[in-house]
mmCIF file as Biopython writes it, N, C-alpha, C and O atoms, coordinates in Angstrom:
data_model
#
loop_
_atom_site.group_PDB
_atom_site.id
_atom_site.type_symbol
_atom_site.label_atom_id
_atom_site.label_alt_id
_atom_site.label_comp_id
_atom_site.label_asym_id
_atom_site.label_entity_id
_atom_site.label_seq_id
_atom_site.pdbx_PDB_ins_code
_atom_site.Cartn_x
_atom_site.Cartn_y
_atom_site.Cartn_z
_atom_site.occupancy
_atom_site.B_iso_or_equiv
_atom_site.auth_seq_id
_atom_site.auth_asym_id
_atom_site.pdbx_PDB_model_num
ATOM 1   N N  . MET A ? 1  ? 34.411  0.274   4.644  1.0 0.0 1  A 1 
ATOM 2   C CA . MET A ? 1  ? 33.905  -0.244  3.579  1.0 0.0 1  A 1 
ATOM 3   C C  . MET A ? 1  ? 32.670  -1.360  3.126  1.0 0.0 1  A 1 
ATOM 4   O O  . MET A ? 1  ? 31.915  -1.540  2.171  1.0 0.0 1  A 1 
ATOM 5   N N  . GLY A ? 2  ? 32.946  -1.917  4.312  1.0 0.0 2  A 1 
ATOM 6   C CA . GLY A ? 2  ? 32.056  -3.030  4.207  1.0 0.0 2  A 1 
ATOM 7   C C  . GLY A ? 2  ? 30.719  -2.441  4.804  1.0 0.0 2  A 1 
ATOM 8   O O  . GLY A ? 2  ? 29.686  -2.941  4.360  1.0 0.0 2  A 1 
ATOM 9   N N  . PHE A ? 3  ? 30.619  -1.607  5.599  1.0 0.0 3  A 1 
ATOM 10  C CA . PHE A ? 3  ? 29.157  -0.851  6.440  1.0 0.0 3  A 1 
ATOM 11  C C  . PHE A ? 3  ? 28.465  -0.105  4.988  1.0 0.0 3  A 1 
ATOM 12  O O  . PHE A ? 3  ? 27.261  -0.211  4.757  1.0 0.0 3  A 1 
ATOM 13  N N  . ILE A ? 4  ? 29.258  0.533   4.213  1.0 0.0 4  A 1 
ATOM 14  C CA . ILE A ? 4  ? 28.538  1.283   2.985  1.0 0.0 4  A 1 
ATOM 15  C C  . ILE A ? 4  ? 28.074  0.064   1.747  1.0 0.0 4  A 1 
ATOM 16  O O  . ILE A ? 4  ? 27.130  0.059   0.957  1.0 0.0 4  A 1 
ATOM 17  N N  . ARG A ? 5  ? 29.091  -0.840  1.963  1.0 0.0 5  A 1 
ATOM 18  C CA . ARG A ? 5  ? 28.452  -1.715  0.856  1.0 0.0 5  A 1 
ATOM 19  C C  . ARG A ? 5  ? 27.304  -2.775  1.247  1.0 0.0 5  A 1 
ATOM 20  O O  . ARG A ? 5  ? 26.547  -3.418  0.518  1.0 0.0 5  A 1 
ATOM 21  N N  . SER A ? 6  ? 27.411  -2.743  2.381  1.0 0.0 6  A 1 
ATOM 22  C CA . SER A ? 6  ? 26.105  -3.944  3.072  1.0 0.0 6  A 1 
ATOM 23  C C  . SER A ? 6  ? 24.908  -2.925  3.120  1.0 0.0 6  A 1 
ATOM 24  O O  . SER A ? 6  ? 23.810  -3.417  2.860  1.0 0.0 6  A 1 
ATOM 25  N N  . SER A ? 7  ? 24.950  -1.452  3.440  1.0 0.0 7  A 1 
ATOM 26  C CA . SER A ? 7  ? 23.555  -0.776  3.533  1.0 0.0 7  A 1 
ATOM 27  C C  . SER A ? 7  ? 23.458  0.038   2.191  1.0 0.0 7  A 1 
ATOM 28  O O  . SER A ? 7  ? 22.740  1.036   2.240  1.0 0.0 7  A 1 
ATOM 29  N N  . PHE A ? 8  ? 24.104  -0.257  0.956  1.0 0.0 8  A 1 
ATOM 30  C CA . PHE A ? 8  ? 23.490  0.673   0.178  1.0 0.0 8  A 1 
ATOM 31  C C  . PHE A ? 8  ? 22.172  0.422   -0.538 1.0 0.0 8  A 1 
ATOM 32  O O  . PHE A ? 8  ? 21.483  1.388   -0.868 1.0 0.0 8  A 1 
ATOM 33  N N  . SER A ? 9  ? 21.771  -0.867  -0.805 1.0 0.0 9  A 1 
ATOM 34  C CA . SER A ? 9  ? 20.659  -1.176  -1.081 1.0 0.0 9  A 1 
ATOM 35  C C  . SER A ? 9  ? 19.498  -0.480  -0.286 1.0 0.0 9  A 1 
ATOM 36  O O  . SER A ? 9  ? 18.645  0.122   -0.937 1.0 0.0 9  A 1 
ATOM 37  N N  . PHE A ? 10 ? 19.403  -0.532  1.250  1.0 0.0 10 A 1 
ATOM 38  C CA . PHE A ? 10 ? 18.684  0.043   1.993  1.0 0.0 10 A 1 
ATOM 39  C C  . PHE A ? 10 ? 18.633  1.591   1.908  1.0 0.0 10 A 1 
ATOM 40  O O  . PHE A ? 10 ? 17.552  2.171   2.014  1.0 0.0 10 A 1 
ATOM 41  N N  . ILE A ? 11 ? 19.746  2.237   1.724  1.0 0.0 11 A 1 
ATOM 42  C CA . ILE A ? 11 ? 20.048  3.536   1.543  1.0 0.0 11 A 1 
ATOM 43  C C  . ILE A ? 11 ? 19.291  4.016   0.378  1.0 0.0 11 A 1 
ATOM 44  O O  . ILE A ? 11 ? 18.515  4.965   0.487  1.0 0.0 11 A 1 
ATOM 45  N N  . ALA A ? 12 ? 19.550  3.190   -1.109 1.0 0.0 12 A 1 
ATOM 46  C CA . ALA A ? 12 ? 18.920  3.154   -2.201 1.0 0.0 12 A 1 
ATOM 47  C C  . ALA A ? 12 ? 17.476  3.383   -2.405 1.0 0.0 12 A 1 
ATOM 48  O O  . ALA A ? 12 ? 16.856  4.278   -2.980 1.0 0.0 12 A 1 
ATOM 49  N N  . GLY A ? 13 ? 17.103  2.270   -1.741 1.0 0.0 13 A 1 
ATOM 50  C CA . GLY A ? 13 ? 15.598  1.992   -1.441 1.0 0.0 13 A 1 
ATOM 51  C C  . GLY A ? 13 ? 14.983  3.170   -0.665 1.0 0.0 13 A 1 
ATOM 52  O O  . GLY A ? 13 ? 13.997  3.748   -1.122 1.0 0.0 13 A 1 
ATOM 53  N N  . SER A ? 14 ? 15.496  3.503   0.396  1.0 0.0 14 A 1 
ATOM 54  C CA . SER A ? 14 ? 15.004  4.741   1.123  1.0 0.0 14 A 1 
ATOM 55  C C  . SER A ? 14 ? 14.725  5.965   0.429  1.0 0.0 14 A 1 
ATOM 56  O O  . SER A ? 14 ? 13.640  6.545   0.464  1.0 0.0 14 A 1 
ATOM 57  N N  . VAL A ? 15 ? 15.873  6.387   -0.283 1.0 0.0 15 A 1 
ATOM 58  C CA . VAL A ? 15 ? 15.879  7.365   -1.447 1.0 0.0 15 A 1 
ATOM 59  C C  . VAL A ? 15 ? 15.190  7.223   -2.462 1.0 0.0 15 A 1 
ATOM 60  O O  . VAL A ? 15 ? 15.055  8.295   -3.052 1.0 0.0 15 A 1 
ATOM 61  N N  . PHE A ? 16 ? 14.638  6.302   -2.988 1.0 0.0 16 A 1 
ATOM 62  C CA . PHE A ? 16 ? 13.859  5.995   -4.123 1.0 0.0 16 A 1 
ATOM 63  C C  . PHE A ? 16 ? 12.480  6.107   -3.400 1.0 0.0 16 A 1 
ATOM 64  O O  . PHE A ? 16 ? 11.695  6.869   -3.965 1.0 0.0 16 A 1 
ATOM 65  N N  . GLY A ? 17 ? 12.039  5.518   -2.298 1.0 0.0 17 A 1 
ATOM 66  C CA . GLY A ? 17 ? 10.911  5.750   -1.727 1.0 0.0 17 A 1 
ATOM 67  C C  . GLY A ? 17 ? 10.422  6.912   -1.084 1.0 0.0 17 A 1 
ATOM 68  O O  . GLY A ? 17 ? 9.254   7.036   -0.718 1.0 0.0 17 A 1 
ATOM 69  N N  . ILE A ? 18 ? 11.297  7.753   -0.947 1.0 0.0 18 A 1 
ATOM 70  C CA . ILE A ? 18 ? 11.114  9.490   -0.422 1.0 0.0 18 A 1 
ATOM 71  C C  . ILE A ? 18 ? 10.726  10.237  -2.062 1.0 0.0 18 A 1 
ATOM 72  O O  . ILE A ? 18 ? 9.902   11.128  -2.270 1.0 0.0 18 A 1 
ATOM 73  N N  . TYR A ? 19 ? 11.544  9.597   -2.992 1.0 0.0 19 A 1 
ATOM 74  C CA . TYR A ? 19 ? 11.146  10.188  -4.256 1.0 0.0 19 A 1 
ATOM 75  C C  . TYR A ? 19 ? 9.871   9.962   -4.780 1.0 0.0 19 A 1 
ATOM 76  O O  . TYR A ? 19 ? 9.124   10.838  -5.214 1.0 0.0 19 A 1 
ATOM 77  N N  . VAL A ? 20 ? 9.647   8.790   -4.731 1.0 0.0 20 A 1 
ATOM 78  C CA . VAL A ? 20 ? 8.323   8.289   -4.968 1.0 0.0 20 A 1 
ATOM 79  C C  . VAL A ? 20 ? 7.032   8.594   -4.231 1.0 0.0 20 A 1 
ATOM 80  O O  . VAL A ? 20 ? 6.005   8.508   -4.904 1.0 0.0 20 A 1 
ATOM 81  N N  . ALA A ? 21 ? 6.914   8.955   -2.886 1.0 0.0 21 A 1 
ATOM 82  C CA . ALA A ? 21 ? 6.326   9.548   -2.092 1.0 0.0 21 A 1 
ATOM 83  C C  . ALA A ? 21 ? 5.885   10.809  -2.394 1.0 0.0 21 A 1 
ATOM 84  O O  . ALA A ? 21 ? 4.710   11.171  -2.354 1.0 0.0 21 A 1 
ATOM 85  N N  . GLN A ? 22 ? 6.989   11.586  -2.746 1.0 0.0 22 A 1 
ATOM 86  C CA . GLN A ? 22 ? 7.192   13.064  -3.021 1.0 0.0 22 A 1 
ATOM 87  C C  . GLN A ? 22 ? 6.255   13.649  -4.222 1.0 0.0 22 A 1 
ATOM 88  O O  . GLN A ? 22 ? 5.527   14.641  -4.191 1.0 0.0 22 A 1 
ATOM 89  N N  . ASN A ? 23 ? 6.471   12.818  -5.193 1.0 0.0 23 A 1 
ATOM 90  C CA . ASN A ? 23 ? 6.131   12.904  -6.607 1.0 0.0 23 A 1 
ATOM 91  C C  . ASN A ? 23 ? 4.735   12.244  -7.153 1.0 0.0 23 A 1 
ATOM 92  O O  . ASN A ? 23 ? 3.928   12.781  -7.911 1.0 0.0 23 A 1 
ATOM 93  N N  . TYR A ? 24 ? 4.670   11.071  -6.628 1.0 0.0 24 A 1 
ATOM 94  C CA . TYR A ? 24 ? 3.284   10.429  -7.278 1.0 0.0 24 A 1 
ATOM 95  C C  . TYR A ? 24 ? 2.224   10.269  -6.129 1.0 0.0 24 A 1 
ATOM 96  O O  . TYR A ? 24 ? 2.598   10.128  -4.965 1.0 0.0 24 A 1 
ATOM 97  N N  . ASN A ? 25 ? 1.129   10.290  -6.415 1.0 0.0 25 A 1 
ATOM 98  C CA . ASN A ? 25 ? 0.033   9.696   -5.656 1.0 0.0 25 A 1 
ATOM 99  C C  . ASN A ? 25 ? -0.065  8.424   -4.797 1.0 0.0 25 A 1 
ATOM 100 O O  . ASN A ? 25 ? -0.851  7.576   -5.219 1.0 0.0 25 A 1 
ATOM 101 N N  . VAL A ? 26 ? 0.410   8.229   -3.988 1.0 0.0 26 A 1 
ATOM 102 C CA . VAL A ? 26 ? 0.843   6.827   -3.510 1.0 0.0 26 A 1 
ATOM 103 C C  . VAL A ? 26 ? -0.334  6.603   -2.331 1.0 0.0 26 A 1 
ATOM 104 O O  . VAL A ? 26 ? -0.613  7.516   -1.554 1.0 0.0 26 A 1 
ATOM 105 N N  . PRO A ? 27 ? -0.907  5.465   -2.285 1.0 0.0 27 A 1 
ATOM 106 C CA . PRO A ? 27 ? -2.215  5.507   -1.301 1.0 0.0 27 A 1 
ATOM 107 C C  . PRO A ? 27 ? -1.923  5.447   0.090  1.0 0.0 27 A 1 
ATOM 108 O O  . PRO A ? 27 ? -0.782  4.991   0.165  1.0 0.0 27 A 1 
ATOM 109 N N  . ASN A ? 28 ? -2.444  5.712   1.434  1.0 0.0 28 A 1 
ATOM 110 C CA . ASN A ? 28 ? -1.920  5.676   2.596  1.0 0.0 28 A 1 
ATOM 111 C C  . ASN A ? 28 ? -2.515  4.172   2.629  1.0 0.0 28 A 1 
ATOM 112 O O  . ASN A ? 28 ? -3.634  3.765   2.318  1.0 0.0 28 A 1 
ATOM 113 N N  . ILE A ? 29 ? -1.232  3.402   3.176  1.0 0.0 29 A 1 
ATOM 114 C CA . ILE A ? 29 ? -1.492  1.997   3.466  1.0 0.0 29 A 1 
ATOM 115 C C  . ILE A ? 29 ? -2.313  1.877   4.557  1.0 0.0 29 A 1 
ATOM 116 O O  . ILE A ? 29 ? -3.290  1.129   4.540  1.0 0.0 29 A 1 
ATOM 117 N N  . ARG A ? 30 ? -2.007  2.547   5.510  1.0 0.0 30 A 1 
ATOM 118 C CA . ARG A ? 30 ? -2.811  2.295   7.026  1.0 0.0 30 A 1 
ATOM 119 C C  . ARG A ? 30 ? -3.992  2.582   6.926  1.0 0.0 30 A 1 
ATOM 120 O O  . ARG A ? 30 ? -4.686  1.697   7.425  1.0 0.0 30 A 1 
ATOM 121 N N  . LYS A ? 31 ? -4.804  3.747   6.345  1.0 0.0 31 A 1 
ATOM 122 C CA . LYS A ? 31 ? -5.775  3.653   5.931  1.0 0.0 31 A 1 
ATOM 123 C C  . LYS A ? 31 ? -6.819  2.595   5.060  1.0 0.0 31 A 1 
ATOM 124 O O  . LYS A ? 31 ? -7.983  2.232   5.231  1.0 0.0 31 A 1 
ATOM 125 N N  . LEU A ? 32 ? -5.769  2.303   4.042  1.0 0.0 32 A 1 
ATOM 126 C CA . LEU A ? 32 ? -6.623  1.341   3.051  1.0 0.0 32 A 1 
ATOM 127 C C  . LEU A ? 32 ? -6.659  0.144   4.093  1.0 0.0 32 A 1 
ATOM 128 O O  . LEU A ? 32 ? -7.806  -0.303  4.114  1.0 0.0 32 A 1 
ATOM 129 N N  . ALA A ? 33 ? -5.877  -0.496  4.909  1.0 0.0 33 A 1 
ATOM 130 C CA . ALA A ? 33 ? -6.084  -1.698  5.679  1.0 0.0 33 A 1 
ATOM 131 C C  . ALA A ? 33 ? -7.259  -1.181  6.810  1.0 0.0 33 A 1 
ATOM 132 O O  . ALA A ? 33 ? -8.177  -1.906  7.192  1.0 0.0 33 A 1 
ATOM 133 N N  . ASN A ? 34 ? -7.089  -0.109  7.157  1.0 0.0 34 A 1 
ATOM 134 C CA . ASN A ? 34 ? -8.226  -0.074  8.252  1.0 0.0 34 A 1 
ATOM 135 C C  . ASN A ? 34 ? -9.870  0.334   7.417  1.0 0.0 34 A 1 
ATOM 136 O O  . ASN A ? 34 ? -10.905 0.293   8.083  1.0 0.0 34 A 1 
ATOM 137 N N  . THR A ? 35 ? -9.883  0.585   6.415  1.0 0.0 35 A 1 
ATOM 138 C CA . THR A ? 35 ? -11.207 0.457   5.758  1.0 0.0 35 A 1 
ATOM 139 C C  . THR A ? 35 ? -11.446 -0.870  5.684  1.0 0.0 35 A 1 
ATOM 140 O O  . THR A ? 35 ? -12.367 -1.333  6.357  1.0 0.0 35 A 1 
ATOM 141 N N  . GLY A ? 36 ? -10.427 -1.959  4.609  1.0 0.0 36 A 1 
ATOM 142 C CA . GLY A ? 36 ? -10.646 -3.384  4.813  1.0 0.0 36 A 1 
ATOM 143 C C  . GLY A ? 36 ? -10.752 -3.767  5.567  1.0 0.0 36 A 1 
ATOM 144 O O  . GLY A ? 36 ? -11.390 -4.780  5.278  1.0 0.0 36 A 1 
ATOM 145 N N  . LEU A ? 37 ? -10.508 -3.766  7.120  1.0 0.0 37 A 1 
ATOM 146 C CA . LEU A ? 37 ? -10.923 -4.150  8.380  1.0 0.0 37 A 1 
ATOM 147 C C  . LEU A ? 37 ? -12.572 -4.117  8.745  1.0 0.0 37 A 1 
ATOM 148 O O  . LEU A ? 37 ? -13.321 -4.995  9.175  1.0 0.0 37 A 1 
ATOM 149 N N  . ALA A ? 38 ? -12.812 -2.617  8.355  1.0 0.0 38 A 1 
ATOM 150 C CA . ALA A ? 38 ? -13.991 -2.354  8.552  1.0 0.0 38 A 1 
ATOM 151 C C  . ALA A ? 38 ? -15.084 -2.780  7.842  1.0 0.0 38 A 1 
ATOM 152 O O  . ALA A ? 38 ? -16.209 -2.932  8.317  1.0 0.0 38 A 1 
ATOM 153 N N  . MET A ? 39 ? -14.709 -3.002  6.542  1.0 0.0 39 A 1 
ATOM 154 C CA . MET A ? 39 ? -15.639 -3.932  5.691  1.0 0.0 39 A 1 
ATOM 155 C C  . MET A ? 39 ? -16.019 -5.249  6.301  1.0 0.0 39 A 1 
ATOM 156 O O  . MET A ? 39 ? -17.107 -5.737  6.606  1.0 0.0 39 A 1 
ATOM 157 N N  . ALA A ? 40 ? -14.517 -5.761  6.400  1.0 0.0 40 A 1 
ATOM 158 C CA . ALA A ? 40 ? -14.701 -7.206  6.782  1.0 0.0 40 A 1 
ATOM 159 C C  . ALA A ? 40 ? -15.596 -7.389  7.904  1.0 0.0 40 A 1 
ATOM 160 O O  . ALA A ? 40 ? -16.519 -8.199  7.808  1.0 0.0 40 A 1 
ATOM 161 N N  . LYS A ? 41 ? -15.413 -6.716  8.961  1.0 0.0 41 A 1 
ATOM 162 C CA . LYS A ? 41 ? -16.108 -6.871  10.397 1.0 0.0 41 A 1 
ATOM 163 C C  . LYS A ? 41 ? -17.686 -6.575  10.131 1.0 0.0 41 A 1 
ATOM 164 O O  . LYS A ? 41 ? -18.559 -7.147  10.783 1.0 0.0 41 A 1 
ATOM 165 N N  . HIS A ? 42 ? -17.973 -5.597  9.076  1.0 0.0 42 A 1 
ATOM 166 C CA . HIS A ? 42 ? -19.220 -5.228  9.016  1.0 0.0 42 A 1 
ATOM 167 C C  . HIS A ? 42 ? -19.973 -6.606  8.164  1.0 0.0 42 A 1 
ATOM 168 O O  . HIS A ? 42 ? -21.034 -7.102  8.541  1.0 0.0 42 A 1 
ATOM 169 N N  . ILE A ? 43 ? -19.329 -7.002  7.175  1.0 0.0 43 A 1 
ATOM 170 C CA . ILE A ? 43 ? -19.710 -8.135  6.665  1.0 0.0 43 A 1 
ATOM 171 C C  . ILE A ? 43 ? -19.681 -9.396  7.462  1.0 0.0 43 A 1 
ATOM 172 O O  . ILE A ? 43 ? -20.201 -10.388 6.951  1.0 0.0 43 A 1 
ATOM 173 N N  . GLU A ? 44 ? -19.216 -9.477  8.484  1.0 0.0 44 A 1 
ATOM 174 C CA . GLU A ? 44 ? -19.099 -10.823 9.577  1.0 0.0 44 A 1 
ATOM 175 C C  . GLU A ? 44 ? -20.254 -10.249 10.216 1.0 0.0 44 A 1 
ATOM 176 O O  . GLU A ? 44 ? -21.239 -10.935 9.942  1.0 0.0 44 A 1 
ATOM 177 N N  . GLU A ? 45 ? -20.414 -9.699  10.631 1.0 0.0 45 A 1 
ATOM 178 C CA . GLU A ? 45 ? -21.872 -8.978  11.558 1.0 0.0 45 A 1 
ATOM 179 C C  . GLU A ? 45 ? -22.886 -9.299  11.030 1.0 0.0 45 A 1 
ATOM 180 O O  . GLU A ? 45 ? -23.752 -9.794  11.752 1.0 0.0 45 A 1 
ATOM 181 N N  . ASN A ? 46 ? -23.100 -9.169  9.859  1.0 0.0 46 A 1 
ATOM 182 C CA . ASN A ? 46 ? -24.428 -9.114  8.957  1.0 0.0 46 A 1 
ATOM 183 C C  . ASN A ? 46 ? -24.990 -10.682 8.326  1.0 0.0 46 A 1 
ATOM 184 O O  . ASN A ? 46 ? -26.100 -11.017 7.911  1.0 0.0 46 A 1 
ATOM 185 N N  . TYR A ? 47 ? -23.663 -11.465 8.466  1.0 0.0 47 A 1 
ATOM 186 C CA . TYR A ? 47 ? -23.888 -12.887 7.867  1.0 0.0 47 A 1 
ATOM 187 C C  . TYR A ? 47 ? -23.279 -13.826 8.708  1.0 0.0 47 A 1 
ATOM 188 O O  . TYR A ? 47 ? -22.961 -14.983 8.432  1.0 0.0 47 A 1 
ATOM 189 N N  . ARG A ? 48 ? -23.140 -13.181 9.824  1.0 0.0 48 A 1 
ATOM 190 C CA . ARG A ? 48 ? -22.903 -14.391 10.920 1.0 0.0 48 A 1 
ATOM 191 C C  . ARG A ? 48 ? -24.314 -15.193 11.450 1.0 0.0 48 A 1 
ATOM 192 O O  . ARG A ? 48 ? -25.429 -14.678 11.530 1.0 0.0 48 A 1 
ATOM 193 N N  . LYS A ? 49 ? -23.925 -16.695 11.810 1.0 0.0 49 A 1 
ATOM 194 C CA . LYS A ? 49 ? -25.208 -17.230 11.946 1.0 0.0 49 A 1 
ATOM 195 C C  . LYS A ? 49 ? -25.525 -16.864 13.513 1.0 0.0 49 A 1 
ATOM 196 O O  . LYS A ? 49 ? -24.635 -16.533 14.297 1.0 0.0 49 A 1 
ATOM 197 N N  . PRO A ? 50 ? -27.196 -16.988 13.939 1.0 0.0 50 A 1 
ATOM 198 C CA . PRO A ? 50 ? -27.502 -16.405 14.958 1.0 0.0 50 A 1 
ATOM 199 C C  . PRO A ? 50 ? -27.229 -17.558 15.808 1.0 0.0 50 A 1 
ATOM 200 O O  . PRO A ? 50 ? -27.250 -18.719 15.398 1.0 0.0 50 A 1 
ATOM 201 N N  . LYS A ? 51 ? -26.896 -17.100 17.352 1.0 0.0 51 A 1 
ATOM 202 C CA . LYS A ? 51 ? -26.636 -18.150 18.393 1.0 0.0 51 A 1 
ATOM 203 C C  . LYS A ? 51 ? -27.942 -18.884 18.899 1.0 0.0 51 A 1 
ATOM 204 O O  . LYS A ? 51 ? -29.035 -18.358 19.108 1.0 0.0 51 A 1 
ATOM 205 N N  . LYS A ? 52 ? -27.630 -20.073 19.035 1.0 0.0 52 A 1 
ATOM 206 C CA . LYS A ? 52 ? -28.989 -21.027 19.113 1.0 0.0 52 A 1 
ATOM 207 C C  . LYS A ? 52 ? -29.082 -20.643 21.008 1.0 0.0 52 A 1 
ATOM 208 O O  . LYS A ? 52 ? -28.143 -20.573 21.801 1.0 0.0 52 A 1 
ATOM 209 N N  . ARG A ? 53 ? -30.381 -20.478 21.229 1.0 0.0 53 A 1 
ATOM 210 C CA . ARG A ? 53 ? -30.566 -20.292 22.687 1.0 0.0 53 A 1 
ATOM 211 C C  . ARG A ? 53 ? -30.951 -21.955 23.314 1.0 0.0 53 A 1 
ATOM 212 O O  . ARG A ? 53 ? -31.580 -22.843 22.739 1.0 0.0 53 A 1 
ATOM 213 N N  . ASP A ? 54 ? -30.414 -21.967 24.476 1.0 0.0 54 A 1 
ATOM 214 C CA . ASP A ? 54 ? -30.882 -23.445 25.210 1.0 0.0 54 A 1 
ATOM 215 C C  . ASP A ? 54 ? -32.000 -22.978 26.232 1.0 0.0 54 A 1 
ATOM 216 O O  . ASP A ? 54 ? -32.110 -21.956 26.908 1.0 0.0 54 A 1 
ATOM 217 N N  . ASP A ? 55 ? -32.841 -24.181 26.084 1.0 0.0 55 A 1 
ATOM 218 C CA . ASP A ? 55 ? -34.329 -23.919 26.496 1.0 0.0 55 A 1 
ATOM 219 C C  . ASP A ? 55 ? -34.305 -24.527 27.976 1.0 0.0 55 A 1 
ATOM 220 O O  . ASP A ? 55 ? -35.304 -24.870 28.608 1.0 0.0 55 A 1 
ATOM 221 N N  . ASP A ? 56 ? -32.945 -24.599 28.419 1.0 0.0 56 A 1 
ATOM 222 C CA . ASP A ? 56 ? -33.082 -25.241 29.769 1.0 0.0 56 A 1 
ATOM 223 C C  . ASP A ? 56 ? -33.265 -24.231 30.820 1.0 0.0 56 A 1 
ATOM 224 O O  . ASP A ? 56 ? -33.133 -24.654 31.968 1.0 0.0 56 A 1 
ATOM 225 N N  . ASP A ? 57 ? -33.529 -23.038 30.679 1.0 0.0 57 A 1 
ATOM 226 C CA . ASP A ? 57 ? -33.745 -22.190 31.598 1.0 0.0 57 A 1 
ATOM 227 C C  . ASP A ? 57 ? -34.994 -22.279 32.531 1.0 0.0 57 A 1 
ATOM 228 O O  . ASP A ? 57 ? -35.168 -21.437 33.412 1.0 0.0 57 A 1 
#
């Protein structure tokens, strides 16, 4: 009885998550995160300060 009681919220959450994923248009979180990282990398490369060159050579 203790195992069922302790894992009830996990099982209920899994069932609810499966139901929502099958019946609603849920965005792909991994794709969304990769797009955000690519945009951040692009912005960083465009707005980064140029490196200073040493004239000691």
